[in-house]
C-alpha positions in Angstrom: 104.7 115.8 50.4 108.2 117.2 50.8 110.0 116.2 47.6 113.3 115.4 49.4 111.5 113.0 51.8 109.6 111.4 48.9 112.9 110.9 47.0 114.9 109.6 50.0 112.3 107.3 51.5 109.8 106.7 48.7 107.1 105.9 51.2 103.5 107.2 51.4 102.8 110.3 53.4 101.0 108.4 56.2 104.1 106.2 56.8 106.4 109.3 57.0 104.0 111.0 59.5 103.8 108.0 61.8 107.6 107.6 61.6 108.1 111.2 62.5 105.7 111.0 65.4 107.3 107.9 66.6 110.8 109.3 66.5 109.6 112.6 68.2 107.2 111.5 70.8 108.4 108.0 71.7 112.1 108.8 71.7 111.6 112.0 73.7 109.5 110.2 76.3 112.1 107.4 76.5 114.9 110.0 77.1 112.9 111.5 80.0 112.2 108.0 81.3 115.9 107.3 81.3 116.5 110.5 83.2 113.9 109.5 85.7 115.6 106.1 86.1 118.9 107.7 86.8 117.3 110.1 89.3 115.5 107.3 91.1 118.6 105.1 91.3 120.7 108.0 92.5 117.9 108.8 95.0 118.1 105.4 96.6 115.7 103.2 94.7 117.1 99.9 93.8 117.3 98.9 90.1 114.2 96.9 89.2 114.8 93.1 89.5 112.9 92.5 86.2 115.6 94.3 84.2 113.3 97.1 83.2 113.9 100.7 84.2 112.1 103.3 86.3 110.1 105.8 84.3 108.6 109.3 84.8 105.3 107.7 86.1 107.2 105.9 88.8 109.2 109.0 89.6 105.9 110.9 90.1 104.6 108.2 92.3 107.7 107.5 94.4 109.5 110.8 94.6 108.7 111.2 98.3 110.8 108.0 98.9 113.9 109.5 97.3 116.9 111.2 98.8 117.7 113.9 96.2 120.1 116.8 96.1 118.4 120.2 96.1 119.0 121.0 92.4 117.8 117.5 91.2 114.8 117.8 93.5 114.0 121.2 91.9 114.3 119.5 88.4 111.9 116.8 89.4 109.5 119.3 91.0 109.3 121.4 87.8 109.2 118.4 85.4 106.3 116.5 86.8 103.6 119.2 86.7 104.9 120.7 83.4 102.1 121.0 80.8 104.4 119.8 78.0 105.0 116.6 79.9 101.3 115.8 80.0 101.0 116.7 76.3 104.0 114.5 75.4 102.4 111.6 77.3 99.1 112.2 75.5 100.8 112.3 72.1 103.1 109.3 72.8 100.7 106.8 74.4 98.5 106.4 71.3 101.7 105.4 69.3 102.7 102.8 71.8 99.5 101.6 73.5 96.6 102.4 71.2 95.7 103.6 67.7 96.7 107.1 66.6 93.7 109.1 65.6 94.5 111.7 62.9 92.6 114.3 61.0 93.9 115.0 57.6 93.2 118.2 55.7 93.2 118.3 51.9 93.4 121.4 49.8 91.0 121.4 46.9 91.3 123.2 43.6 88.4 123.0 41.1 87.2 119.8 42.8 90.6 118.1 42.6 92.9 117.6 45.6 95.9 119.8 45.2 97.7 119.4 48.5 97.6 117.9 52.0 98.3 119.4 55.3 100.2 117.8 58.2 98.0 115.6 60.4 96.2 116.9 63.4 96.2 114.3 66.2 93.5 113.7 68.8 92.9 111.4 71.7 90.9 108.4 70.8 90.3 106.1 73.8 88.5 106.7 77.0 85.0 107.8 78.0 85.6 111.5 77.1 85.0 112.8 73.6 88.2 113.1 71.4 90.4 116.1 72.2 92.5 117.8 69.6 96.2 117.9 70.4 97.2 120.0 67.3 99.2 119.7 64.2 102.3 117.5 64.2 104.1 120.3 62.5 103.8 122.2 65.8 103.8 119.4 68.3 107.0 117.6 67.0 109.4 120.6 67.4 107.6 121.8 70.6 107.9 118.4 72.4 111.3 117.5 71.1 112.5 120.9 72.3 110.9 120.3 75.6 112.7 117.0 76.0 116.0 118.5 75.0 115.5 121.3 77.5 114.7 118.9 80.3 117.7 116.6 79.7 119.9 119.7 79.7 118.3 121.0 82.8 118.9 117.7 84.6 122.5 117.7 83.6 122.8 121.3 84.9 121.2 120.3 88.2 123.6 117.4 88.6 126.6 119.7 87.8 125.3 122.3 90.3 125.2 119.8 93.1 128.3 117.9 92.1 130.7 120.4 90.4 133.6 119.1 88.4 136.9 119.0 90.4 139.2 121.9 89.7 
């Protein structure tokens, strides 16, 4: 375990991993859901009466009903089929709707555990066999970076269609 994390939080490795995954995957998906909500409202969908917000799933389902500017439409059209979005959903859903399945590697030295690698996460539920998603050491920076890039791209699309006054 990273000595700084151990000193600051004084929590077991498993708790730190789940916290890191939660912050990375859930918060990144929430940011994209909030972008989708803004796009849907700006595109003519009413705010949901139940107080909830539109999400990326609804954006994918209802995008043909929206009146969007060309740049925002292009953002939606590149977001929805993006492979990192599907991967983000696959990594996030187990944290919010199911149980995270992790594979943990341990380094052995003369029969005694000497270290531990970051967890590898896999799918758990469904009729298909579990599918590896990869190490959280790779997935967290990849998917947070994807989310940041998408939020910036939406902002750029909005500014392209609605430039700031001189």
